[in-house]
Gaussian input, Z-matrix of N, CA and C with variables (Angstrom, degrees):
# hf/3-21g

backbone

0 1
 N
 C     1     B1
 C     2     B2     1     A1
 N     3     B3     2     A2     1     D1
 C     4     B4     3     A3     2     D2
 C     5     B5     4     A4     3     D3
 N     6     B6     5     A5     4     D4
 C     7     B7     6     A6     5     D5
 C     8     B8     7     A7     6     D6
 N     9     B9     8     A8     7     D7
 C    10    B10     9     A9     8     D8
 C    11    B11    10    A10     9     D9
 N    12    B12    11    A11    10    D10
 C    13    B13    12    A12    11    D11
 C    14    B14    13    A13    12    D12
 N    15    B15    14    A14    13    D13
 C    16    B16    15    A15    14    D14
 C    17    B17    16    A16    15    D15
 N    18    B18    17    A17    16    D16
 C    19    B19    18    A18    17    D17
 C    20    B20    19    A19    18    D18
 N    21    B21    20    A20    19    D19
 C    22    B22    21    A21    20    D20
 C    23    B23    22    A22    21    D21
 N    24    B24    23    A23    22    D22
 C    25    B25    24    A24    23    D23
 C    26    B26    25    A25    24    D24
 N    27    B27    26    A26    25    D25
 C    28    B28    27    A27    26    D26
 C    29    B29    28    A28    27    D27
 N    30    B30    29    A29    28    D28
 C    31    B31    30    A30    29    D29
 C    32    B32    31    A31    30    D30
 N    33    B33    32    A32    31    D31
 C    34    B34    33    A33    32    D32
 C    35    B35    34    A34    33    D33
 N    36    B36    35    A35    34    D34
 C    37    B37    36    A36    35    D35
 C    38    B38    37    A37    36    D36
 N    39    B39    38    A38    37    D37
 C    40    B40    39    A39    38    D38
 C    41    B41    40    A40    39    D39
 N    42    B42    41    A41    40    D40
 C    43    B43    42    A42    41    D41
 C    44    B44    43    A43    42    D42
 N    45    B45    44    A44    43    D43
 C    46    B46    45    A45    44    D44
 C    47    B47    46    A46    45    D45
 N    48    B48    47    A47    46    D46
 C    49    B49    48    A48    47    D47
 C    50    B50    49    A49    48    D48
 N    51    B51    50    A50    49    D49
 C    52    B52    51    A51    50    D50
 C    53    B53    52    A52    51    D51
 N    54    B54    53    A53    52    D52
 C    55    B55    54    A54    53    D53
 C    56    B56    55    A55    54    D54
 N    57    B57    56    A56    55    D55
 C    58    B58    57    A57    56    D56
 C    59    B59    58    A58    57    D57
 N    60    B60    59    A59    58    D58
 C    61    B61    60    A60    59    D59
 C    62    B62    61    A61    60    D60
 N    63    B63    62    A62    61    D61
 C    64    B64    63    A63    62    D62
 C    65    B65    64    A64    63    D63
 N    66    B66    65    A65    64    D64
 C    67    B67    66    A66    65    D65
 C    68    B68    67    A67    66    D66
 N    69    B69    68    A68    67    D67
 C    70    B70    69    A69    68    D68
 C    71    B71    70    A70    69    D69
 N    72    B72    71    A71    70    D70
 C    73    B73    72    A72    71    D71
 C    74    B74    73    A73    72    D72
 N    75    B75    74    A74    73    D73
 C    76    B76    75    A75    74    D74
 C    77    B77    76    A76    75    D75
 N    78    B78    77    A77    76    D76
 C    79    B79    78    A78    77    D77
 C    80    B80    79    A79    78    D78
 N    81    B81    80    A80    79    D79
 C    82    B82    81    A81    80    D80
 C    83    B83    82    A82    81    D81
 N    84    B84    83    A83    82    D82
 C    85    B85    84    A84    83    D83
 C    86    B86    85    A85    84    D84
 N    87    B87    86    A86    85    D85
 C    88    B88    87    A87    86    D86
 C    89    B89    88    A88    87    D87
 N    90    B90    89    A89    88    D88
 C    91    B91    90    A90    89    D89
 C    92    B92    91    A91    90    D90
 N    93    B93    92    A92    91    D91
 C    94    B94    93    A93    92    D92
 C    95    B95    94    A94    93    D93
 N    96    B96    95    A95    94    D94
 C    97    B97    96    A96    95    D95
 C    98    B98    97    A97    96    D96
 N    99    B99    98    A98    97    D97
 C   100   B100    99    A99    98    D98
 C   101   B101   100   A100    99    D99
 N   102   B102   101   A101   100   D100
 C   103   B103   102   A102   101   D101
 C   104   B104   103   A103   102   D102
 N   105   B105   104   A104   103   D103
 C   106   B106   105   A105   104   D104
 C   107   B107   106   A106   105   D105
 N   108   B108   107   A107   106   D106
 C   109   B109   108   A108   107   D107
 C   110   B110   109   A109   108   D108
 N   111   B111   110   A110   109   D109
 C   112   B112   111   A111   110   D110
 C   113   B113   112   A112   111   D111
 N   114   B114   113   A113   112   D112
 C   115   B115   114   A114   113   D113
 C   116   B116   115   A115   114   D114
 N   117   B117   116   A116   115   D115
 C   118   B118   117   A117   116   D116
 C   119   B119   118   A118   117   D117
 N   120   B120   119   A119   118   D118
 C   121   B121   120   A120   119   D119
 C   122   B122   121   A121   120   D120
 N   123   B123   122   A122   121   D121
 C   124   B124   123   A123   122   D122
 C   125   B125   124   A124   123   D123
 N   126   B126   125   A125   124   D124
 C   127   B127   126   A126   125   D125
 C   128   B128   127   A127   126   D126
 N   129   B129   128   A128   127   D127
 C   130   B130   129   A129   128   D128
 C   131   B131   130   A130   129   D129
 N   132   B132   131   A131   130   D130
 C   133   B133   132   A132   131   D131
 C   134   B134   133   A133   132   D132
 N   135   B135   134   A134   133   D133
 C   136   B136   135   A135   134   D134
 C   137   B137   136   A136   135   D135
 N   138   B138   137   A137   136   D136
 C   139   B139   138   A138   137   D137
 C   140   B140   139   A139   138   D138
 N   141   B141   140   A140   139   D139
 C   142   B142   141   A141   140   D140
 C   143   B143   142   A142   141   D141
 N   144   B144   143   A143   142   D142
 C   145   B145   144   A144   143   D143
 C   146   B146   145   A145   144   D144
 N   147   B147   146   A146   145   D145
 C   148   B148   147   A147   146   D146
 C   149   B149   148   A148   147   D147
 N   150   B150   149   A149   148   D148
 C   151   B151   150   A150   149   D149
 C   152   B152   151   A151   150   D150
 N   153   B153   152   A152   151   D151
 C   154   B154   153   A153   152   D152
 C   155   B155   154   A154   153   D153
 N   156   B156   155   A155   154   D154
 C   157   B157   156   A156   155   D155
 C   158   B158   157   A157   156   D156
 N   159   B159   158   A158   157   D157
 C   160   B160   159   A159   158   D158
 C   161   B161   160   A160   159   D159
 N   162   B162   161   A161   160   D160
 C   163   B163   162   A162   161   D161
 C   164   B164   163   A163   162   D162
 N   165   B165   164   A164   163   D163
 C   166   B166   165   A165   164   D164
 C   167   B167   166   A166   165   D165
 N   168   B168   167   A167   166   D166
 C   169   B169   168   A168   167   D167
 C   170   B170   169   A169   168   D168
 N   171   B171   170   A170   169   D169
 C   172   B172   171   A171   170   D170
 C   173   B173   172   A172   171   D171
 N   174   B174   173   A173   172   D172
 C   175   B175   174   A174   173   D173
 C   176   B176   175   A175   174   D174
 N   177   B177   176   A176   175   D175
 C   178   B178   177   A177   176   D176
 C   179   B179   178   A178   177   D177
 N   180   B180   179   A179   178   D178
 C   181   B181   180   A180   179   D179
 C   182   B182   181   A181   180   D180
 N   183   B183   182   A182   181   D181
 C   184   B184   183   A183   182   D182
 C   185   B185   184   A184   183   D183
 N   186   B186   185   A185   184   D184
 C   187   B187   186   A186   185   D185
 C   188   B188   187   A187   186   D186
 N   189   B189   188   A188   187   D187
 C   190   B190   189   A189   188   D188
 C   191   B191   190   A190   189   D189
 N   192   B192   191   A191   190   D190
 C   193   B193   192   A192   191   D191
 C   194   B194   193   A193   192   D192
 N   195   B195   194   A194   193   D193
 C   196   B196   195   A195   194   D194
 C   197   B197   196   A196   195   D195
 N   198   B198   197   A197   196   D196
 C   199   B199   198   A198   197   D197
 C   200   B200   199   A199   198   D198
 N   201   B201   200   A200   199   D199
 C   202   B202   201   A201   200   D200
 C   203   B203   202   A202   201   D201
 N   204   B204   203   A203   202   D202
 C   205   B205   204   A204   203   D203
 C   206   B206   205   A205   204   D204
 N   207   B207   206   A206   205   D205
 C   208   B208   207   A207   206   D206
 C   209   B209   208   A208   207   D207
 N   210   B210   209   A209   208   D208
 C   211   B211   210   A210   209   D209
 C   212   B212   211   A211   210   D210
 N   213   B213   212   A212   211   D211
 C   214   B214   213   A213   212   D212
 C   215   B215   214   A214   213   D213
 N   216   B216   215   A215   214   D214
 C   217   B217   216   A216   215   D215
 C   218   B218   217   A217   216   D216
 N   219   B219   218   A218   217   D217
 C   220   B220   219   A219   218   D218
 C   221   B221   220   A220   219   D219
 N   222   B222   221   A221   220   D220
 C   223   B223   222   A222   221   D221
 C   224   B224   223   A223   222   D222
 N   225   B225   224   A224   223   D223
 C   226   B226   225   A225   224   D224
 C   227   B227   226   A226   225   D225
 N   228   B228   227   A227   226   D226
 C   229   B229   228   A228   227   D227
 C   230   B230   229   A229   228   D228
 N   231   B231   230   A230   229   D229
 C   232   B232   231   A231   230   D230
 C   233   B233   232   A232   231   D231
 N   234   B234   233   A233   232   D232
 C   235   B235   234   A234   233   D233
 C   236   B236   235   A235   234   D234
 N   237   B237   236   A236   235   D235
 C   238   B238   237   A237   236   D236
 C   239   B239   238   A238   237   D237
 N   240   B240   239   A239   238   D238
 C   241   B241   240   A240   239   D239
 C   242   B242   241   A241   240   D240
 N   243   B243   242   A242   241   D241
 C   244   B244   243   A243   242   D242
 C   245   B245   244   A244   243   D243
 N   246   B246   245   A245   244   D244
 C   247   B247   246   A246   245   D245
 C   248   B248   247   A247   246   D246
 N   249   B249   248   A248   247   D247
 C   250   B250   249   A249   248   D248
 C   251   B251   250   A250   249   D249
 N   252   B252   251   A251   250   D250
 C   253   B253   252   A252   251   D251
 C   254   B254   253   A253   252   D252
 N   255   B255   254   A254   253   D253
 C   256   B256   255   A255   254   D254
 C   257   B257   256   A256   255   D255
 N   258   B258   257   A257   256   D256
 C   259   B259   258   A258   257   D257
 C   260   B260   259   A259   258   D258
 N   261   B261   260   A260   259   D259
 C   262   B262   261   A261   260   D260
 C   263   B263   262   A262   261   D261
 N   264   B264   263   A263   262   D262
 C   265   B265   264   A264   263   D263
 C   266   B266   265   A265   264   D264
 N   267   B267   266   A266   265   D265
 C   268   B268   267   A267   266   D266
 C   269   B269   268   A268   267   D267
 N   270   B270   269   A269   268   D268
 C   271   B271   270   A270   269   D269
 C   272   B272   271   A271   270   D270
 N   273   B273   272   A272   271   D271
 C   274   B274   273   A273   272   D272
 C   275   B275   274   A274   273   D273
 N   276   B276   275   A275   274   D274
 C   277   B277   276   A276   275   D275
 C   278   B278   277   A277   276   D276
 N   279   B279   278   A278   277   D277
 C   280   B280   279   A279   278   D278
 C   281   B281   280   A280   279   D279
 N   282   B282   281   A281   280   D280
 C   283   B283   282   A282   281   D281
 C   284   B284   283   A283   282   D282
 N   285   B285   284   A284   283   D283
 C   286   B286   285   A285   284   D284
 C   287   B287   286   A286   285   D285
 N   288   B288   287   A287   286   D286
 C   289   B289   288   A288   287   D287
 C   290   B290   289   A289   288   D288
 N   291   B291   290   A290   289   D289
 C   292   B292   291   A291   290   D290
 C   293   B293   292   A292   291   D291
 N   294   B294   293   A293   292   D292
 C   295   B295   294   A294   293   D293
 C   296   B296   295   A295   294   D294
 N   297   B297   296   A296   295   D295
 C   298   B298   297   A297   296   D296
 C   299   B299   298   A298   297   D297
 N   300   B300   299   A299   298   D298
 C   301   B301   300   A300   299   D299
 C   302   B302   301   A301   300   D300
 N   303   B303   302   A302   301   D301
 C   304   B304   303   A303   302   D302
 C   305   B305   304   A304   303   D303
 N   306   B306   305   A305   304   D304
 C   307   B307   306   A306   305   D305
 C   308   B308   307   A307   306   D306
 N   309   B309   308   A308   307   D307
 C   310   B310   309   A309   308   D308
 C   311   B311   310   A310   309   D309
 N   312   B312   311   A311   310   D310
 C   313   B313   312   A312   311   D311
 C   314   B314   313   A313   312   D312

   B1=1.4595
   B2=1.5303
   B3=1.3024
   B4=1.4605
   B5=1.5228
   B6=1.3195
   B7=1.4547
   B8=1.5272
   B9=1.3085
   B10=1.4581
   B11=1.5238
   B12=1.3170
   B13=1.4521
   B14=1.5114
   B15=1.3214
   B16=1.4638
   B17=1.5293
   B18=1.3107
   B19=1.4576
   B20=1.5257
   B21=1.3240
   B22=1.4623
   B23=1.5268
   B24=1.3214
   B25=1.4583
   B26=1.5231
   B27=1.3237
   B28=1.4526
   B29=1.5165
   B30=1.3239
   B31=1.4664
   B32=1.5284
   B33=1.3244
   B34=1.4648
   B35=1.5283
   B36=1.3259
   B37=1.4663
   B38=1.5328
   B39=1.3095
   B40=1.4689
   B41=1.5252
   B42=1.3333
   B43=1.4663
   B44=1.5188
   B45=1.3200
   B46=1.4601
   B47=1.5303
   B48=1.3350
   B49=1.4673
   B50=1.5324
   B51=1.3010
   B52=1.4713
   B53=1.5234
   B54=1.3176
   B55=1.4647
   B56=1.5278
   B57=1.3408
   B58=1.4597
   B59=1.5290
   B60=1.3280
   B61=1.4652
   B62=1.5246
   B63=1.3097
   B64=1.4654
   B65=1.5151
   B66=1.3051
   B67=1.4687
   B68=1.5228
   B69=1.3019
   B70=1.4585
   B71=1.5311
   B72=1.3116
   B73=1.4705
   B74=1.5326
   B75=1.3192
   B76=1.4668
   B77=1.5256
   B78=1.3424
   B79=1.4556
   B80=1.5126
   B81=1.3067
   B82=1.4634
   B83=1.5294
   B84=1.3202
   B85=1.4597
   B86=1.5242
   B87=1.3334
   B88=1.4597
   B89=1.5211
   B90=1.3169
   B91=1.4617
   B92=1.5234
   B93=1.3308
   B94=1.4592
   B95=1.5219
   B96=1.3129
   B97=1.4555
   B98=1.5312
   B99=1.3220
   B100=1.4684
   B101=1.5285
   B102=1.3391
   B103=1.4705
   B104=1.5237
   B105=1.3322
   B106=1.4621
   B107=1.5175
   B108=1.3090
   B109=1.4739
   B110=1.5293
   B111=1.3301
   B112=1.4617
   B113=1.5263
   B114=1.3178
   B115=1.4640
   B116=1.5268
   B117=1.3120
   B118=1.4616
   B119=1.5228
   B120=1.3158
   B121=1.4614
   B122=1.5247
   B123=1.3476
   B124=1.4614
   B125=1.5319
   B126=1.3292
   B127=1.4641
   B128=1.5221
   B129=1.3141
   B130=1.4653
   B131=1.5211
   B132=1.3102
   B133=1.4630
   B134=1.5291
   B135=1.3291
   B136=1.4662
   B137=1.5212
   B138=1.3245
   B139=1.4637
   B140=1.5130
   B141=1.3154
   B142=1.4609
   B143=1.5202
   B144=1.3310
   B145=1.4632
   B146=1.5261
   B147=1.3222
   B148=1.4624
   B149=1.5288
   B150=1.3227
   B151=1.4628
   B152=1.5233
   B153=1.3080
   B154=1.4731
   B155=1.5184
   B156=1.3120
   B157=1.4626
   B158=1.5222
   B159=1.3122
   B160=1.4662
   B161=1.5269
   B162=1.3194
   B163=1.4519
   B164=1.5146
   B165=1.3226
   B166=1.4693
   B167=1.5218
   B168=1.3188
   B169=1.4597
   B170=1.5300
   B171=1.3182
   B172=1.4657
   B173=1.5221
   B174=1.3306
   B175=1.4660
   B176=1.5294
   B177=1.3085
   B178=1.4571
   B179=1.5232
   B180=1.3312
   B181=1.4685
   B182=1.5224
   B183=1.3282
   B184=1.4632
   B185=1.5281
   B186=1.3277
   B187=1.4698
   B188=1.5259
   B189=1.3135
   B190=1.4606
   B191=1.5263
   B192=1.3194
   B193=1.4637
   B194=1.5211
   B195=1.3252
   B196=1.4651
   B197=1.5257
   B198=1.3151
   B199=1.4660
   B200=1.5317
   B201=1.3202
   B202=1.4617
   B203=1.5324
   B204=1.3409
   B205=1.4655
   B206=1.5319
   B207=1.3291
   B208=1.4597
   B209=1.5314
   B210=1.3144
   B211=1.4723
   B212=1.5243
   B213=1.3268
   B214=1.4658
   B215=1.5244
   B216=1.3075
   B217=1.4715
   B218=1.5190
   B219=1.3226
   B220=1.4716
   B221=1.5242
   B222=1.3272
   B223=1.4633
   B224=1.5308
   B225=1.3265
   B226=1.4634
   B227=1.5259
   B228=1.3129
   B229=1.4652
   B230=1.5224
   B231=1.3309
   B232=1.4670
   B233=1.5226
   B234=1.3274
   B235=1.4661
   B236=1.5260
   B237=1.3161
   B238=1.4642
   B239=1.5276
   B240=1.3358
   B241=1.4625
   B242=1.5250
   B243=1.3142
   B244=1.4647
   B245=1.5262
   B246=1.3114
   B247=1.4620
   B248=1.5299
   B249=1.3146
   B250=1.4589
   B251=1.5344
   B252=1.3207
   B253=1.4726
   B254=1.5249
   B255=1.3294
   B256=1.4679
   B257=1.5238
   B258=1.3168
   B259=1.4635
   B260=1.5252
   B261=1.3270
   B262=1.4710
   B263=1.5227
   B264=1.3281
   B265=1.4618
   B266=1.5242
   B267=1.3330
   B268=1.4662
   B269=1.5274
   B270=1.3130
   B271=1.4573
   B272=1.5267
   B273=1.3114
   B274=1.4713
   B275=1.5341
   B276=1.3237
   B277=1.4703
   B278=1.5283
   B279=1.3137
   B280=1.4612
   B281=1.5279
   B282=1.3204
   B283=1.4561
   B284=1.5270
   B285=1.3254
   B286=1.4644
   B287=1.5263
   B288=1.3194
   B289=1.4645
   B290=1.5191
   B291=1.3116
   B292=1.4621
   B293=1.5153
   B294=1.3286
   B295=1.4629
   B296=1.5226
   B297=1.3349
   B298=1.4689
   B299=1.5271
   B300=1.3313
   B301=1.4672
   B302=1.5170
   B303=1.3433
   B304=1.4654
   B305=1.5340
   B306=1.3243
   B307=1.4556
   B308=1.5358
   B309=1.3316
   B310=1.4694
   B311=1.5250
   B312=1.3240
   B313=1.4653
   B314=1.4980
   A1=108.62
   A2=115.29
   A3=120.15
   A4=110.49
   A5=114.91
   A6=120.64
   A7=107.85
   A8=116.64
   A9=121.71
   A10=110.08
   A11=115.41
   A12=120.96
   A13=108.53
   A14=115.25
   A15=120.91
   A16=111.20
   A17=117.88
   A18=121.93
   A19=111.01
   A20=117.20
   A21=121.44
   A22=110.91
   A23=116.44
   A24=120.79
   A25=110.29
   A26=116.61
   A27=120.68
   A28=111.75
   A29=116.80
   A30=121.15
   A31=110.86
   A32=117.18
   A33=120.68
   A34=111.59
   A35=116.63
   A36=120.59
   A37=113.12
   A38=117.51
   A39=121.42
   A40=112.35
   A41=114.93
   A42=120.61
   A43=108.54
   A44=115.54
   A45=120.38
   A46=108.92
   A47=118.29
   A48=119.77
   A49=111.08
   A50=116.01
   A51=122.06
   A52=113.13
   A53=117.61
   A54=119.63
   A55=113.36
   A56=116.92
   A57=120.70
   A58=114.12
   A59=118.11
   A60=119.69
   A61=109.65
   A62=115.80
   A63=122.21
   A64=107.56
   A65=116.05
   A66=121.73
   A67=107.62
   A68=113.93
   A69=121.85
   A70=111.22
   A71=114.79
   A72=122.54
   A73=112.43
   A74=117.48
   A75=120.84
   A76=113.13
   A77=116.62
   A78=121.11
   A79=114.97
   A80=118.01
   A81=119.38
   A82=109.82
   A83=114.47
   A84=121.90
   A85=108.27
   A86=116.09
   A87=121.77
   A88=108.10
   A89=115.23
   A90=121.12
   A91=113.48
   A92=115.89
   A93=119.15
   A94=110.36
   A95=114.32
   A96=120.14
   A97=110.20
   A98=116.54
   A99=119.66
   A100=110.77
   A101=117.39
   A102=120.67
   A103=110.58
   A104=116.43
   A105=120.30
   A106=110.24
   A107=116.95
   A108=120.78
   A109=110.71
   A110=115.66
   A111=120.25
   A112=111.74
   A113=115.99
   A114=120.44
   A115=111.48
   A116=116.97
   A117=119.62
   A118=111.86
   A119=116.82
   A120=119.83
   A121=111.67
   A122=117.05
   A123=120.13
   A124=115.82
   A125=118.14
   A126=118.56
   A127=111.63
   A128=115.10
   A129=120.37
   A130=110.55
   A131=115.37
   A132=120.04
   A133=110.40
   A134=116.86
   A135=120.43
   A136=111.14
   A137=116.54
   A138=119.91
   A139=110.36
   A140=117.15
   A141=120.05
   A142=110.67
   A143=116.44
   A144=120.20
   A145=112.63
   A146=117.20
   A147=119.73
   A148=109.66
   A149=116.68
   A150=122.07
   A151=114.35
   A152=117.68
   A153=121.28
   A154=109.11
   A155=115.37
   A156=121.05
   A157=108.60
   A158=117.05
   A159=120.14
   A160=112.53
   A161=117.15
   A162=120.30
   A163=115.91
   A164=116.71
   A165=118.55
   A166=111.08
   A167=114.56
   A168=121.44
   A169=106.99
   A170=115.82
   A171=120.84
   A172=112.97
   A173=117.42
   A174=120.23
   A175=110.39
   A176=116.28
   A177=120.59
   A178=112.37
   A179=116.12
   A180=119.17
   A181=111.25
   A182=117.34
   A183=121.06
   A184=110.59
   A185=115.59
   A186=119.55
   A187=110.06
   A188=117.25
   A189=121.20
   A190=111.98
   A191=116.22
   A192=121.03
   A193=114.11
   A194=117.35
   A195=120.78
   A196=111.66
   A197=116.80
   A198=119.82
   A199=110.77
   A200=116.58
   A201=122.71
   A202=112.00
   A203=114.61
   A204=120.95
   A205=108.23
   A206=117.78
   A207=120.79
   A208=114.10
   A209=116.66
   A210=119.62
   A211=110.93
   A212=117.18
   A213=119.69
   A214=110.62
   A215=117.62
   A216=120.78
   A217=110.16
   A218=116.24
   A219=121.06
   A220=111.08
   A221=116.04
   A222=119.64
   A223=111.37
   A224=116.65
   A225=119.60
   A226=111.56
   A227=117.38
   A228=119.41
   A229=111.23
   A230=117.02
   A231=121.33
   A232=113.27
   A233=117.55
   A234=120.65
   A235=110.15
   A236=115.83
   A237=120.80
   A238=113.27
   A239=117.45
   A240=119.84
   A241=110.11
   A242=114.86
   A243=120.82
   A244=110.14
   A245=116.53
   A246=121.30
   A247=110.47
   A248=116.85
   A249=120.53
   A250=110.48
   A251=117.04
   A252=120.66
   A253=110.21
   A254=116.51
   A255=120.91
   A256=110.36
   A257=117.43
   A258=121.20
   A259=111.32
   A260=117.05
   A261=120.94
   A262=110.66
   A263=115.82
   A264=119.47
   A265=110.37
   A266=117.55
   A267=120.44
   A268=110.91
   A269=116.51
   A270=120.89
   A271=111.00
   A272=115.76
   A273=119.73
   A274=110.92
   A275=116.71
   A276=120.61
   A277=109.50
   A278=116.92
   A279=120.91
   A280=110.78
   A281=117.28
   A282=121.69
   A283=111.08
   A284=116.59
   A285=120.55
   A286=111.51
   A287=116.78
   A288=120.33
   A289=110.11
   A290=116.77
   A291=121.26
   A292=112.15
   A293=116.71
   A294=120.50
   A295=110.75
   A296=116.99
   A297=120.21
   A298=110.88
   A299=116.09
   A300=120.79
   A301=111.50
   A302=117.01
   A303=119.11
   A304=110.83
   A305=117.54
   A306=120.89
   A307=111.34
   A308=115.53
   A309=120.05
   A310=111.60
   A311=116.40
   A312=120.55
   A313=113.40
   D1=140.94
   D2=-179.54
   D3=-65.98
   D4=142.22
   D5=176.91
   D6=-95.73
   D7=134.17
   D8=-175.45
   D9=-112.69
   D10=134.90
   D11=173.10
   D12=-94.93
   D13=147.79
   D14=-177.74
   D15=-55.21
   D16=-41.69
   D17=-179.78
   D18=-62.96
   D19=-43.18
   D20=179.49
   D21=-64.48
   D22=-43.71
   D23=179.72
   D24=-63.81
   D25=-44.67
   D26=178.47
   D27=-58.97
   D28=-39.10
   D29=179.06
   D30=-65.46
   D31=-40.76
   D32=179.97
   D33=-63.40
   D34=-34.11
   D35=-176.43
   D36=-92.51
   D37=-9.85
   D38=-174.77
   D39=-73.82
   D40=162.27
   D41=171.37
   D42=-66.70
   D43=140.77
   D44=177.06
   D45=-82.00
   D46=160.52
   D47=175.54
   D48=-57.48
   D49=150.38
   D50=-174.73
   D51=-53.03
   D52=-35.25
   D53=-177.54
   D54=-74.20
   D55=-7.74
   D56=-178.73
   D57=-114.93
   D58=12.49
   D59=178.32
   D60=-63.19
   D61=156.43
   D62=176.68
   D63=-90.76
   D64=122.03
   D65=178.04
   D66=-102.96
   D67=109.42
   D68=-175.29
   D69=-79.49
   D70=153.45
   D71=179.54
   D72=-55.99
   D73=-30.44
   D74=-178.87
   D75=-86.48
   D76=2.90
   D77=178.12
   D78=98.10
   D79=-11.52
   D80=179.14
   D81=-75.34
   D82=158.58
   D83=-177.13
   D84=-126.64
   D85=132.75
   D86=179.03
   D87=-111.98
   D88=130.90
   D89=-178.27
   D90=-110.66
   D91=-9.05
   D92=-175.03
   D93=-156.64
   D94=171.77
   D95=175.84
   D96=-62.16
   D97=-35.31
   D98=178.02
   D99=-65.86
   D100=-40.03
   D101=176.04
   D102=-61.35
   D103=-41.78
   D104=178.61
   D105=-62.62
   D106=-43.01
   D107=177.64
   D108=-56.66
   D109=-50.17
   D110=-178.26
   D111=-64.13
   D112=-39.98
   D113=-178.36
   D114=-67.05
   D115=-42.66
   D116=-178.97
   D117=-64.01
   D118=-26.18
   D119=176.65
   D120=-76.36
   D121=-20.33
   D122=-171.36
   D123=-114.43
   D124=-24.90
   D125=-173.98
   D126=-69.13
   D127=160.00
   D128=178.62
   D129=-73.09
   D130=160.45
   D131=176.18
   D132=-61.85
   D133=-38.77
   D134=179.32
   D135=-60.56
   D136=-44.33
   D137=178.75
   D138=-64.99
   D139=-43.19
   D140=177.74
   D141=-58.66
   D142=-47.36
   D143=-176.90
   D144=-69.08
   D145=-24.05
   D146=173.96
   D147=-63.17
   D148=-38.70
   D149=-176.11
   D150=-94.34
   D151=-20.90
   D152=-176.26
   D153=-135.86
   D154=102.24
   D155=-179.75
   D156=-151.14
   D157=-170.72
   D158=-177.11
   D159=-62.03
   D160=-26.08
   D161=-176.57
   D162=-98.75
   D163=-10.77
   D164=-177.44
   D165=-155.53
   D166=156.88
   D167=176.09
   D168=-142.60
   D169=70.70
   D170=-175.34
   D171=-60.03
   D172=-39.23
   D173=-179.41
   D174=-64.58
   D175=-48.29
   D176=178.48
   D177=-62.96
   D178=-39.77
   D179=178.84
   D180=-64.29
   D181=-40.62
   D182=178.82
   D183=-64.30
   D184=-44.40
   D185=178.41
   D186=-62.39
   D187=-39.52
   D188=179.74
   D189=-69.88
   D190=-50.99
   D191=-171.52
   D192=-80.22
   D193=-32.47
   D194=-173.54
   D195=-105.71
   D196=-52.65
   D197=-178.40
   D198=-78.72
   D199=-30.28
   D200=176.60
   D201=65.54
   D202=54.23
   D203=178.01
   D204=-121.97
   D205=93.56
   D206=-177.22
   D207=-59.57
   D208=-34.84
   D209=-178.70
   D210=-65.80
   D211=-47.90
   D212=178.71
   D213=-67.75
   D214=-35.71
   D215=176.63
   D216=-57.32
   D217=-47.27
   D218=178.99
   D219=-61.12
   D220=-45.37
   D221=-178.89
   D222=-63.05
   D223=-41.19
   D224=178.99
   D225=-66.57
   D226=-35.25
   D227=179.87
   D228=-68.67
   D229=-23.06
   D230=178.59
   D231=-93.90
   D232=-9.07
   D233=-178.47
   D234=-71.18
   D235=129.74
   D236=-176.17
   D237=-95.17
   D238=-5.33
   D239=-177.06
   D240=-153.82
   D241=169.10
   D242=177.30
   D243=-61.85
   D244=-43.83
   D245=-179.32
   D246=-62.54
   D247=-42.93
   D248=179.30
   D249=-65.91
   D250=-41.05
   D251=177.52
   D252=-63.17
   D253=-42.71
   D254=178.89
   D255=-60.98
   D256=-41.39
   D257=178.96
   D258=-65.54
   D259=-38.88
   D260=177.92
   D261=-60.84
   D262=-47.62
   D263=-178.20
   D264=-68.41
   D265=-42.06
   D266=179.23
   D267=-61.38
   D268=-41.38
   D269=179.13
   D270=-64.17
   D271=-42.44
   D272=-179.04
   D273=-67.07
   D274=-43.03
   D275=178.16
   D276=-61.62
   D277=-44.06
   D278=179.58
   D279=-61.93
   D280=-45.62
   D281=179.14
   D282=-60.22
   D283=-49.39
   D284=-178.29
   D285=-66.39
   D286=-39.69
   D287=177.88
   D288=-62.18
   D289=-38.79
   D290=176.83
   D291=-62.92
   D292=-36.03
   D293=177.16
   D294=-65.17
   D295=-39.79
   D296=177.58
   D297=-64.39
   D298=-43.33
   D299=-178.47
   D300=-66.77
   D301=-40.18
   D302=-178.30
   D303=-70.51
   D304=-30.71
   D305=176.87
   D306=-71.76
   D307=-29.98
   D308=-178.73
   D309=-75.52
   D310=-25.69
   D311=-176.86
   D312=-74.15

């Protein structure tokens, strides 16, 4: 299992610089992995399919290129639905948040 440093985990969960935010088709803006988690639980199927379909994977690309989390990128590329993608991101946020909390204790 990969070993995580507090600094690395904090970076994965942090807000990205303003020039790298994710601008969603519906007008919403995501600044962090937590924002992506919340958005995937709430956006419409049409909006999800605009960004994640056979020809594109905007969510996975953003996580790969901006957040730089290969594990979540892989999980998002394998997600077959909005609900599955939301669960992947929620699970990853929960795991990483737990790493921060256990390091603080």
